LOVEXMI-989102 format. One line per field, with one value per residue (C-alpha): residue number from 1; residue in three letters; chain; x, y, z. Coordinates in nm, 2 decimals. Layout:
<recs>
seq: [NUM, ...]
type: [ALA, ...]
mol: [A, ...]
east: [X, ...]
north: [Y, ...]
up: [Z, ...]
</recs>
This chain:
<recs>
seq: [1, 2, 3, 4, 5, 6, 7, 8, 9, 10, 11, 12, 13, 14, 15, 16, 17, 18, 19, 20, 21, 22, 23, 24, 25, 26, 27, 28, 29, 30, 31, 32, 33, 34, 35, 36, 37, 38, 39, 40, 41, 42, 43, 44, 45, 46, 47, 48, 49, 50, 51, 52, 53, 54, 55, 56, 57, 58, 59, 60, 61, 62, 63, 64, 65, 66, 67, 68, 69, 70, 71, 72, 73, 74, 75, 76, 77, 78, 79, 80, 81, 82, 83, 84, 85, 86, 87, 88, 89, 90, 91, 92, 93, 94, 95, 96, 97, 98, 99, 100, 101, 102, 103, 104, 105, 106, 107, 108, 109, 110, 111, 112, 113, 114, 115, 116, 117, 118, 119, 120, 121, 122, 123, 124, 125, 126, 127, 128, 129, 130, 131, 132, 133, 134, 135, 136, 137, 138, 139, 140, 141, 142, 143, 144, 145, 146, 147, 148, 149, 150, 151, 152, 153, 154, 155, 156, 157, 158, 159, 160, 161, 162, 163, 164, 165, 166, 167, 168, 169, 170, 171, 172, 173, 174, 175, 176, 177, 178, 179, 180, 181, 182, 183, 184, 185, 186, 187, 188, 189, 190, 191, 192, 193, 194, 195, 196, 197, 198, 199, 200, 201, 202, 203, 204, 205, 206, 207, 208, 209, 210, 211, 212, 213, 214, 215, 216, 217, 218, 219, 220, 221, 222, 223, 224, 225, 226, 227, 228, 229]
type: [MET, LYS, GLU, GLU, ILE, ALA, LYS, GLY, ASN, LEU, ILE, LEU, GLU, THR, ASN, ASP, HIS, GLN, ALA, LYS, GLY, LEU, LYS, ILE, ASP, ASP, LEU, GLU, GLU, GLN, GLY, TYR, GLY, ARG, ARG, SER, ASN, CYS, ARG, ARG, CYS, GLU, VAL, LYS, ILE, PRO, ARG, MET, ALA, ASP, LEU, ALA, PHE, GLY, SER, TRP, GLY, VAL, VAL, GLY, PRO, ASP, VAL, ARG, LYS, ALA, THR, PHE, VAL, GLU, VAL, CYS, THR, LYS, ALA, GLY, ALA, GLN, LEU, LEU, GLU, GLY, ALA, ILE, ARG, ASP, GLY, THR, LEU, ILE, ALA, LYS, ASP, PRO, SER, SER, GLN, GLY, ILE, GLY, LEU, ARG, GLU, LYS, THR, GLU, GLN, ALA, MET, LEU, LYS, LEU, GLY, ALA, GLN, TRP, GLN, ALA, HIS, ASP, PHE, LEU, THR, PRO, GLU, ALA, LYS, ASN, GLU, PHE, TRP, LEU, LYS, GLN, PHE, ALA, LYS, CYS, ILE, LYS, CYS, LEU, GLY, CYS, VAL, ASN, ALA, CYS, PRO, VAL, CYS, VAL, CYS, ASP, GLU, CYS, LYS, LEU, GLU, SER, LYS, GLU, PRO, LEU, TRP, PHE, GLU, SER, GLY, GLU, LEU, PRO, PRO, SER, PRO, LYS, LEU, GLN, PHE, THR, ARG, ALA, ALA, HIS, MET, ALA, ASN, ASP, CYS, VAL, ASN, CYS, GLY, GLN, CYS, GLU, ASP, ALA, CYS, PRO, VAL, GLU, ILE, PRO, LEU, SER, THR, PHE, PHE, GLN, GLN, SER, SER, LYS, GLU, PHE, GLY, GLU, LEU, PHE, ALA, ARG, PHE, ASP, GLU, LEU, THR, SER, ILE]
mol: [A, A, A, A, A, A, A, A, A, A, A, A, A, A, A, A, A, A, A, A, A, A, A, A, A, A, A, A, A, A, A, A, A, A, A, A, A, A, A, A, A, A, A, A, A, A, A, A, A, A, A, A, A, A, A, A, A, A, A, A, A, A, A, A, A, A, A, A, A, A, A, A, A, A, A, A, A, A, A, A, A, A, A, A, A, A, A, A, A, A, A, A, A, A, A, A, A, A, A, A, A, A, A, A, A, A, A, A, A, A, A, A, A, A, A, A, A, A, A, A, A, A, A, A, A, A, A, A, A, A, A, A, A, A, A, A, A, A, A, A, A, A, A, A, A, A, A, A, A, A, A, A, A, A, A, A, A, A, A, A, A, A, A, A, A, A, A, A, A, A, A, A, A, A, A, A, A, A, A, A, A, A, A, A, A, A, A, A, A, A, A, A, A, A, A, A, A, A, A, A, A, A, A, A, A, A, A, A, A, A, A, A, A, A, A, A, A, A, A, A, A, A, A, A, A, A, A, A, A]
east: [0.37, 0.14, 0.09, -0.21, -0.29, -0.57, -0.66, -0.34, -0.12, 0.10, 0.02, 0.28, 0.21, 0.51, 0.52, 0.45, 0.13, 0.24, 0.12, 0.29, 0.15, 0.36, 0.21, 0.21, 0.28, 0.59, 0.72, 0.67, 0.84, 1.15, 1.12, 0.94, 0.59, 0.43, 0.62, 0.62, 0.40, 0.14, 0.13, 0.05, -0.20, -0.54, -0.69, -0.76, -1.03, -0.95, -1.29, -1.14, -1.12, -1.42, -1.41, -1.25, -1.16, -1.04, -1.09, -1.25, -1.61, -1.58, -1.71, -1.81, -1.75, -1.65, -1.33, -1.02, -1.26, -1.41, -1.33, -1.55, -1.62, -1.73, -1.88, -1.76, -1.86, -2.11, -1.84, -1.74, -2.10, -2.12, -1.79, -1.91, -2.25, -2.09, -1.86, -2.15, -2.36, -2.09, -2.03, -1.68, -1.78, -2.03, -2.15, -2.39, -2.50, -2.28, -2.42, -2.49, -2.23, -1.98, -2.06, -2.03, -1.70, -1.57, -1.66, -1.51, -1.19, -1.15, -1.20, -0.95, -0.69, -0.76, -0.70, -0.38, -0.27, -0.33, -0.11, 0.17, 0.14, 0.18, 0.48, 0.66, 0.57, 0.80, 0.71, 0.76, 1.05, 1.23, 1.15, 1.36, 1.68, 1.60, 1.52, 1.81, 2.04, 1.86, 1.87, 2.24, 2.28, 2.11, 2.33, 2.08, 2.03, 1.66, 1.55, 1.26, 1.14, 1.16, 0.99, 0.70, 0.38, 0.21, 0.51, 0.40, 0.43, 0.52, 0.77, 0.93, 0.84, 1.17, 1.38, 1.23, 1.34, 1.66, 1.92, 1.89, 1.93, 1.94, 2.20, 2.44, 2.73, 2.64, 2.63, 2.42, 2.17, 2.00, 1.73, 1.49, 1.47, 1.28, 1.09, 0.98, 0.88, 0.68, 0.48, 0.43, 0.32, 0.11, -0.22, -0.10, 0.11, -0.06, 0.17, 0.29, 0.64, 0.81, 1.03, 1.17, 1.22, 1.42, 1.64, 1.99, 2.09, 1.78, 1.63, 1.28, 1.11, 0.76, 0.74, 0.85, 0.61, 0.31, 0.36, 0.41, 0.10, -0.11, 0.00, -0.05, -0.40, -0.49, -0.36, -0.56, -0.87, -0.83, -0.78, -1.10, -1.29, -1.16, -1.24, -1.59, -1.70]
north: [2.62, 2.33, 1.96, 1.72, 1.36, 1.30, 1.00, 0.81, 1.10, 1.34, 1.69, 1.95, 2.32, 2.55, 2.92, 3.01, 2.81, 2.52, 2.18, 1.84, 1.50, 1.20, 0.86, 0.74, 0.38, 0.49, 0.70, 0.42, 0.17, 0.40, 0.41, 0.74, 0.81, 0.62, 0.41, 0.04, -0.07, 0.20, 0.07, -0.28, -0.17, -0.34, -0.06, 0.24, 0.39, 0.34, 0.23, 0.09, 0.45, 0.65, 0.89, 0.85, 1.17, 1.22, 1.38, 1.07, 1.16, 1.54, 1.66, 1.98, 2.32, 2.15, 2.01, 2.14, 2.32, 2.03, 1.68, 1.37, 1.23, 0.87, 0.79, 0.45, 0.42, 0.56, 0.75, 0.90, 1.00, 1.17, 1.36, 1.48, 1.58, 1.78, 1.96, 2.06, 2.16, 2.38, 2.55, 2.41, 2.23, 2.30, 1.97, 1.86, 1.53, 1.39, 1.36, 1.02, 1.10, 1.16, 0.84, 0.64, 0.81, 0.72, 0.36, 0.34, 0.50, 0.27, -0.04, 0.09, 0.15, -0.19, -0.35, -0.15, -0.27, -0.63, -0.57, -0.43, -0.73, -0.96, -0.75, -0.74, -1.07, -1.36, -1.71, -2.00, -2.12, -1.78, -1.64, -1.86, -1.79, -1.42, -1.37, -1.57, -1.34, -1.03, -1.14, -1.21, -0.83, -0.79, -0.62, -0.70, -0.33, -0.40, -0.10, -0.29, -0.42, -0.08, 0.10, -0.14, 0.02, -0.32, -0.50, -0.44, -0.76, -0.72, -1.00, -1.02, -1.35, -1.34, -1.28, -1.58, -1.82, -2.01, -1.91, -1.56, -1.38, -1.03, -1.10, -1.33, -1.18, -1.37, -1.16, -1.20, -1.35, -1.67, -1.60, -1.78, -1.45, -1.27, -1.59, -1.63, -1.27, -1.29, -1.58, -1.40, -1.07, -1.24, -1.13, -0.79, -0.64, -0.32, -0.28, 0.07, 0.02, 0.16, -0.15, -0.10, 0.28, 0.20, -0.07, 0.08, -0.20, -0.15, -0.49, -0.47, -0.58, -0.44, -0.67, -0.97, -0.90, -0.82, -1.13, -1.34, -1.19, -1.25, -1.61, -1.69, -1.53, -1.75, -2.05, -1.98, -1.92, -2.26, -2.42, -2.25, -2.39, -2.74, -2.73, -2.59, -2.88]
up: [-1.27, -1.17, -1.22, -1.22, -1.29, -1.54, -1.75, -1.67, -1.75, -1.55, -1.69, -1.64, -1.71, -1.76, -1.68, -2.04, -2.01, -2.23, -2.12, -2.16, -2.07, -1.97, -1.93, -1.57, -1.68, -1.87, -1.58, -1.33, -1.56, -1.53, -1.15, -1.11, -0.98, -0.70, -0.45, -0.55, -0.26, -0.36, -0.71, -0.59, -0.32, -0.31, -0.09, -0.32, -0.10, 0.28, 0.39, 0.71, 0.82, 0.96, 0.67, 0.33, 0.14, -0.21, -0.55, -0.72, -0.77, -0.77, -1.11, -1.28, -1.12, -0.79, -0.95, -0.75, -0.52, -0.32, -0.20, -0.20, 0.14, 0.19, 0.53, 0.64, 1.01, 1.25, 1.42, 1.08, 1.03, 1.36, 1.30, 0.96, 1.09, 1.37, 1.14, 0.91, 1.20, 1.34, 1.00, 0.97, 0.65, 0.37, 0.22, -0.05, -0.19, -0.47, -0.82, -0.97, -1.24, -0.96, -0.78, -1.11, -1.19, -0.85, -0.88, -1.23, -1.12, -0.83, -1.04, -1.30, -1.02, -0.87, -1.21, -1.24, -0.90, -1.00, -1.30, -1.09, -0.86, -1.16, -1.27, -0.93, -0.76, -0.83, -0.95, -0.72, -0.93, -0.91, -0.57, -0.34, -0.53, -0.56, -0.19, -0.06, -0.26, -0.13, 0.23, 0.20, 0.20, 0.54, 0.81, 1.09, 1.18, 1.27, 1.07, 0.92, 1.26, 1.42, 1.14, 1.12, 1.25, 1.33, 1.48, 1.84, 2.03, 2.40, 2.36, 2.01, 1.86, 1.66, 1.96, 2.13, 1.85, 1.84, 1.74, 1.87, 1.54, 1.68, 1.95, 1.76, 1.57, 1.25, 0.94, 0.73, 0.97, 0.86, 0.59, 0.83, 1.02, 0.74, 0.64, 1.00, 1.03, 0.71, 0.85, 1.18, 1.01, 0.73, 0.88, 0.99, 0.72, 0.58, 0.28, 0.40, 0.27, 0.58, 0.61, 0.27, 0.32, 0.64, 0.48, 0.43, 0.19, -0.02, 0.01, -0.16, 0.16, 0.08, -0.22, -0.01, 0.27, 0.04, -0.17, 0.14, 0.31, 0.00, -0.04, 0.33, 0.30, 0.01, 0.19, 0.50, 0.29, 0.13, 0.47, 0.59, 0.29, 0.36, 0.73, 0.67, 0.44]
</recs>
């Protein structure tokens, strides 16, 4: 009849009103549940948006009847104020209990995300062999490139390289194609997982790009520290 997620469990209610709880961790270990890139995500509340909505922080009689709204920008505040003024929305201040619960839930989910990163990311010793084997499956369909929401260069940086990976008949293409793209996208990848969804040969690209992006970010941060001394 219905389902909900509570305290790390997926709760299923049948039409005879029986409830059964399944641990999210167990389900995800078996490949069910959230997409792999969502499990590893480091952005649990999208504060880069004008407004962030969600159920975290809704408590008491408002559960399942209201949503928590976090105002992140001036534009978001104006939008929310306008909707309230026009009568489109009815709003009230959140309780201190709700704010505390929201913070606690976010921290728990961030911790879980870090655990999934440790689970999915490869060690330096293992990753080269693993990814070379994965990229040997590539059929050069460009699905990952075309699906990427932040791959928007007027002149493709990959196409300007030698050899012209996209135009040559070589299959699989040189693994340098994906390694070069990872370096190019390191500061832009948003871990949306669209590249992996689009891949017809099921290369786990979101893992590759997220780990690469994180490692490049840490490298750049260390470089900034050295150059600021």
